[in-house]
N, C-alpha and C positions, 0 to 999 in steps of 0.2 A: 617794316622800317627799312628804307636803304641806308647805305653808308653815307651817301650826302645828306639825308635828313638828320642822321646822328651828328654830324660835324655841326649842322645848324644848331642843335638843341645841347651840344656840349658844355656851353658856358653856363646855360641855367641848370644843368646836370651835376655840374662841378660845385656850383653856388648853392645847390638844394632848392631851388626856384622852379623846378619842372612840375607841371600838374602829374597827379598821380597816375593816370592811364599812359601819359607820354613817357614817364619815368619807367613804368614798367615795360613799355615798348623798347626804350634805350637797353634796359637791363636783357631783355629778351633776345635783342640784336647783338650785343656784346657777347653772350654765350655761344652764337654760332659763327661770329665773324672775327677771325684771328687779328686782321688788320686793323679794324676799329679797336679790339682789345690792346692791340700795341701801342696805338695812338694814345688812348687813355693812360696806360703805364708810363708810357714817356712823359706825358705832360705831368702826371703826379710825381715821378721821380726828379724831373727838372725843377717843379716848384720845392720840393722837399729839399734837395740838394741847395738850392739858392738860399732857402731860409735857414739852411743848417751852418755852414761856414763858407764864407765868400773865401777866406784866407786859403783854404784847401783846394781851391779850384786853379786850374792852369792860368797862367798869365793871360790876362785880358777876357777870360769868359764870363766872369761875374760883371764886367762892364758891357759886354756885347748883350749878355741876357737883360740886363737892366735896361739897355738902350730899346731891346726888341719889346719888352714889357711896356716901356714908356711910349712905345710907337702907336699905341692904341689898341684897346680891347674892352670889350664890355662886360668880361668875366670879373667879378668882383673878386674872386679867389686870387686871381692873377694881378691884378690892380694893387691888392693889399700888401704883396711883397715888394713891389717897386715903391711903395709910399714912404 
């Protein structure tokens, strides 16, 4: 799997909708690719922070993230935080 392939599969991976063999391929790629692992960690942290406490975010960050999430994504895990 290449980095571009992982990025295409990322929403389904987050949502738990990735077929078994493809999920294994993503996880194997993540073991060997620091860049993709950082992307995954950053997205997870962003979602966690967004859900945790909007008041703790610096001014305007919560609103900007909400706007970005509302801008369109097929990821169910991301749509759920902006609903």
